[in-house]
Structures are given as C-alpha cells and as structure tokens.
C-alpha positions, 0 to 999 in steps of 0.5 A: 740898098747899098749906094755905090759910091766913089772916094772924092778924093785919093786916100779919102776912106769912104763915102762922104755926104756933101752940104748944099754948097758942095764942100764935105760935110764935117764930122759930128760931133758926138760921133764916139771916138771909138767908131773911128778908131774903128773905121780908120784902125788907129788908136788915138789912146782915149776912151772909146765912149769919148766924143768927138769934139772932145778929142779934137779940144784935146788934141787942139784941132779944128776937125776930123781931117786935121787930127788924121793928118797930124798923126 
C-alpha cells in the first residue's frame, strides 16, 4: 500500500523519513550511485555500482544534500 506523503521542503524530491529527534535521516552510505543518479536524473561520471559513501569522499562533501547542491 502506497504511503501518501508530501515533500518536507520546496525542491525536495520524494519522501524522506525522519529520525526520532526530527531531522531527516541520512541516506545510507552503501546505496549505489546508480540508484541516486536514476532518482535525481543526474550523472556523476562514476560507475553506477560505486557506493554513495565512496563518492562523497571522492567529491569531498559530507552528505548527499551537499553533493546535490554542489553541482
């Protein structure tokens, strides 16, 4: 059953769950870059089987949000 949800902020793609204290939870580091590229319709110029945490280190950013806004 699909969950009816609204974006938490303007420009935010899709629904993101929150941790117990309220802030958005971080995207898992073992998420494949290809999954993120498909969701946000981007191309980071790396292999799609690279993990997000590896890409973040490579690009010298702390989070997916920082990576998306650095572009």
